[in-house]
C-alpha positions in Angstrom: -16.2 21.3 32.2 -12.4 21.3 32.1 -10.8 18.7 29.8 -7.2 17.4 30.0 -6.1 17.4 26.4 -3.1 15.7 24.8 -1.8 18.4 22.4 1.1 18.5 20.0 2.9 21.7 20.9 6.0 21.3 18.8 7.3 19.3 15.9 10.6 18.6 14.2 12.1 16.4 11.5 15.3 15.4 10.0 15.5 14.6 6.3 18.9 13.1 5.4 20.9 15.0 2.8 22.0 11.9 0.7 19.6 11.8 -2.2 19.3 8.4 -4.0 17.3 8.5 -7.3 15.8 5.5 -9.0 18.6 5.6 -11.6 21.1 4.7 -8.8 19.6 1.1 -8.9 20.5 0.5 -12.6 23.8 -1.1 -11.3 21.8 -3.7 -9.3 21.3 -7.3 -10.3 17.9 -8.3 -9.1 16.6 -11.8 -8.4 13.2 -13.3 -7.5 12.3 -15.0 -4.2 13.2 -18.3 -5.8 16.7 -17.0 -6.6 16.2 -16.9 -10.3 17.4 -13.8 -12.1 14.9 -11.2 -13.2 15.4 -11.0 -17.0 13.5 -7.8 -17.7 15.6 -4.8 -18.5 16.5 -2.8 -15.4 14.9 0.3 -16.9 11.6 -1.6 -17.2 11.9 -2.8 -13.6 12.5 0.7 -12.3 9.7 2.2 -14.4 7.2 -0.4 -13.1 8.4 0.2 -9.6 7.7 4.0 -9.9 4.3 3.4 -11.4 3.3 1.2 -8.4 4.9 3.0 -5.5 5.1 6.6 -6.7 8.8 6.8 -5.5 11.3 8.7 -7.7 14.0 9.2 -5.1 14.6 8.6 -1.4 16.9 9.9 1.3 19.6 7.9 3.1 21.6 8.8 6.2 25.3 9.5 5.6 27.9 7.1 6.9 28.6 9.1 10.0 25.0 9.0 11.1 22.8 6.5 12.9 19.2 6.1 14.1 19.7 7.6 17.5 21.7 10.5 16.0 19.1 11.6 13.5 16.3 11.0 16.1 18.1 13.5 18.4 18.3 16.1 15.6 14.5 15.8 15.0 13.9 16.0 18.8 16.0 19.1 19.2 13.9 20.8 16.5 10.6 19.7 18.2 11.9 21.0 21.6 12.8 24.3 20.0 9.4 24.5 18.2 7.5 23.9 21.5 9.7 26.4 23.3 10.0 24.1 26.4 12.7 23.3 28.9 13.9 19.8 28.0 14.3 18.9 31.7 10.4 19.0 32.0 9.9 16.1 29.6 8.4 13.1 31.5 8.8 10.4 28.8 10.8 9.9 25.6 9.1 7.4 23.5 11.0 6.4 20.4 9.6 4.2 17.7 12.1 2.4 15.4 12.6 -1.1 13.9 16.3 -1.9 14.0 18.1 0.5 16.4 21.5 1.8 15.5 23.3 0.0 12.6 26.9 0.6 11.8 27.4 1.4 8.1 28.7 -1.6 6.2 27.0 -4.1 8.6 23.4 -5.1 9.2 23.9 -5.9 12.9 21.2 -4.1 14.9 22.2 -2.4 18.1 19.7 -1.6 20.9 22.0 -1.9 23.9 21.5 0.5 25.5 18.1 1.4 24.1 17.7 4.0 21.5 15.6 6.0 23.9 18.4 6.1 26.4 20.9 7.1 23.7 18.6 10.0 22.6 18.1 11.2 26.2 21.9 11.2 26.5 22.4 13.1 23.2 19.8 15.7 24.3 21.7 16.2 27.5 18.7 15.7 29.7 19.8 15.1 33.3 16.4 14.7 35.0 16.2 11.1 36.3 12.4 11.3 36.2 12.5 11.6 32.4 11.9 8.0 31.3 13.2 6.9 27.8 12.1 3.7 26.2 11.8 2.1 22.8 8.6 1.1 21.0 8.8 -1.7 18.4 5.4 -1.7 16.5 6.4 -1.7 12.9 5.6 1.3 10.7 2.7 2.4 13.0 5.1 2.9 15.8 5.1 6.7 16.0 1.3 6.8 15.9 1.3 4.1 18.7 3.6 6.4 20.7 1.1 9.2 20.4 -1.6 6.8 21.6 0.6 5.8 24.6 1.4 9.4 25.4 -2.3 10.3 25.4 -3.0 7.4 27.8 -0.3 8.5 30.2 -1.4 12.1 30.1 -5.1 11.4 30.6 -4.3 9.0 33.5 -2.2 11.7 35.2 1.0 9.8 35.0 2.7 12.2 32.6 2.4 15.9 31.6 4.8 16.1 28.7 6.1 13.4 26.3 8.5 13.5 23.4 7.5 11.1 20.7 10.0 10.2 18.0 9.9 8.0 14.9 13.3 7.2 13.4 14.9 4.5 11.2 17.8 3.9 8.9 16.2 1.2 6.7 18.8 1.6 4.0 21.2 -0.4 6.1 18.9 -3.4 6.2 18.1 -3.8 2.5 19.0 -6.7 0.1 20.4 -4.9 -3.0 19.3 -8.0 -5.0 15.7 -7.6 -4.1 13.5 -5.1 -6.0 11.9 -4.1 -2.8 15.1 -2.5 -1.7 14.1 0.6 -3.8 11.2 1.3 -1.4 13.1 1.9 1.8 14.5 5.2 3.1 15.9 6.9 6.2 14.6 9.7 8.3 13.3 11.0 11.7 10.4 12.9 13.0 9.4 14.1 16.4 6.7 15.8 18.4 6.2 17.2 21.9 2.8 16.1 23.3 1.7 18.2 26.3 -1.2 18.0 28.8 -3.3 21.1 28.3 -6.3 22.0 30.5 -9.1 23.7 28.6 -12.8 24.1 28.5 -12.6 23.0 24.8 -11.8 19.5 23.9 -9.0 19.3 21.3 -5.7 17.5 20.6 -6.1 13.7 20.6 -9.8 13.1 20.2 -9.9 9.3 19.8 -7.9 6.3 18.5 -8.2 2.8 17.3 -5.8 -0.1 17.1 -5.8 -3.7 15.7 -3.2 -6.5 15.3 -3.3 -9.7 13.3 -0.7 -12.3 14.0 -1.8 -15.4 12.2 -0.4 -15.8 8.8 0.0 -12.0 8.7 2.8 -12.0 11.3 5.3 -12.9 8.6 4.2 -10.5 5.9 7.3 -8.3 6.9 10.2 -10.2 8.2 14.0 -10.7 8.0 15.3 -13.2 5.5 18.3 -14.2 3.4 19.3 -12.3 0.2 17.6 -13.4 -3.0 21.1 -13.8 -4.5 21.7 -17.6 -4.9 25.2 -17.3 -3.6 24.3 -15.3 -0.5 25.1 -16.3 3.1 21.8 -17.7 4.6 22.9 -16.5 8.0 22.8 -12.8 6.9 19.3 -11.5 6.9 17.6 -8.5 5.3 14.2 -6.8 5.2 11.7 -9.0 3.3 8.1 -8.3 2.5 5.1 -10.0 0.9 4.0 -7.0 -1.0 0.7 -8.4 -2.5 -0.4 -9.8 0.8 0.4 -6.6 2.7 -1.6 -4.6 0.1 -4.6 -6.9 0.4 -4.5 -7.0 4.2 -4.2 -3.2 4.4 -7.0 -2.6 2.0 -9.4 -4.9 3.8 -8.5 -3.8 7.4 -7.1 -0.2 7.5 -10.3 1.6 6.4 -12.3 -0.1 9.1 -9.7 0.9 11.8 -9.9 4.5 10.4 -13.7 4.5 10.6 -13.6 3.1 14.1 -11.4 6.0 15.3 -13.6 8.5 13.5 -16.8 7.0 15.0 -15.3 7.1 18.5 -14.4 10.8 18.1 -18.0 11.8 17.6 -16.9 14.1 14.8 -18.5 13.7 11.4 -16.0 12.2 8.9 -17.0 15.0 6.5 -15.2 17.4 8.9 -11.8 15.7 8.3 -9.3 18.2 6.7 -6.4 15.9 6.1 -5.4 12.2 6.5 -1.7 12.0 7.3 -1.1 8.4 6.3 2.1 6.3 6.5 3.9 6.7 3.2 4.1 3.0 2.3 3.2 2.9 -1.3 1.3 5.5 -3.3 -1.2 3.2 -4.9 -1.9 1.4 -1.6 -2.4 4.6 0.3 -4.8 5.9 -2.4 -6.8 2.6 -2.3 -7.0 2.7 1.5 -8.2 6.4 1.6 -10.6 5.8 -1.3 -12.2 2.9 0.6 -12.4 5.0 3.8 -14.1 7.8 1.8 -16.7 5.3 0.5 -17.3 3.8 4.0 -17.8 7.1 5.6 -19.5 8.8 2.7 -17.0 11.7 2.6 -17.4 14.1 -0.3 -13.8 15.3 -0.4 -11.3 14.0 -3.0 -8.3 11.9 -2.3 -6.0 14.6 -3.5 -7.5 17.2 -1.1 -7.4 14.8 1.9 -4.1 13.0 1.5 -0.8 14.9 1.4 2.1 12.8 0.1 5.9 12.9 0.5 6.8 9.5 -0.8 7.7 10.7 -4.3 10.9 12.5 -3.0 11.4 10.8 0.4 10.5 7.1 -0.1 9.3 4.9 2.8 11.1 5.6 6.1 8.7 3.5 8.2 8.0 5.1 11.6 9.4 8.5 10.4 7.0 9.1 7.5 4.0 10.4 9.4 5.8 12.8 11.8 8.1 14.1 9.1 5.1 14.7 6.7 3.1 16.4 9.5 6.0 18.7 10.3 6.6 19.5 6.7 2.9 20.4 6.2 2.9 22.7 9.3 6.0 24.4 8.0 4.6 25.0 4.5 6.8 22.5 2.7 4.1 20.4 1.0 2.4 22.1 -1.9 -1.3 22.6 -1.9 -1.8 21.4 1.7 -2.2 23.4 4.9 -3.2 22.5 8.5 -4.6 25.3 10.6 -5.9 25.8 14.1 -9.2 24.0 14.5 -8.7 21.5 11.7 -9.6 17.9 12.3 -7.0 15.5 10.9 -6.2 11.8 11.1 -2.9 10.0 11.6 -3.0 6.4 10.4 -0.6 3.6 9.6 -0.3 -0.1 8.8 2.8 -2.2 9.1 4.8 -5.1 10.4 3.1 -7.2 13.0 0.7 -6.9 11.2 -0.5 -3.8 13.1 -2.8 -0.9 12.2 -3.8 2.2 14.1 -5.4 5.6 13.7 -5.7 8.8 15.7 -8.3 11.5 15.2 -6.7 14.8 16.2 -8.1 18.3 16.4 -5.4 21.0 16.0 
């Protein structure tokens, strides 16, 4: 029997060159949600932040860069990695949250779409190459892979370029401790239709969305500084609620994808999880391990990049996967035949997971 497989044939990433260490935030004056000043010493605030998130530094785009620009850089690398003619790409699916943001402002710009801008930057002339944006919170890149798989297996596309890119550093409130979490970056993959007697590539997926109270766990809101302009809004998050929601729901979504694949969970080689928060990611994977009775340790299953790169939302999974493939993550390798999982949770609130055989 011949299978039509959705296979990642090339990857690329762009890690910005501006390195921001935790010490850079010692100049900040932090306030609580109720606009009262945080009286703890800034060193204590930063130390506690590192203990919880695992983040020691993050990367920010330079002032001459924007989301579409860094997305195009990652895409160029993925195209070169796959060794394809860019004019044969049927769809460009780009996941992001805020579009292009001019440095010094927080006005988002998605007119024209980031997908259209990236197609322009890549110099693709083919009018049948359709670019569009995907707004799905942090799980956006994984959702792009799920969409590409659906298009490929329905016969509506043969080759897709999936990109996750964001410049979150331009949407942060410098008076909110959570500003230390966010980073910039871009990752991309070419997903091709490949006919084969063997079934591999995207094996299964699962998705869920909760939009009751959860819809506002990540949102835009005014600065915590009491004298701030209420009309100017920044990224805000309900960290404890996000943690609880993710811990309750993400392992179930992961197990659902695993069950659909028909592959024993014990065969999983790696879980490439959204780099949101080190402790949260560890708790999610730990609960998944218990649910599925997997004998592997968290450290063996879960490569991490958050320590050096922070949380770049839709970019964390494709950049981490690209770095593993290129030998840039110590003690972690992915080889032909390995079964891995991509999984993420984020604004919406949305969760998804893909089981993938390399």
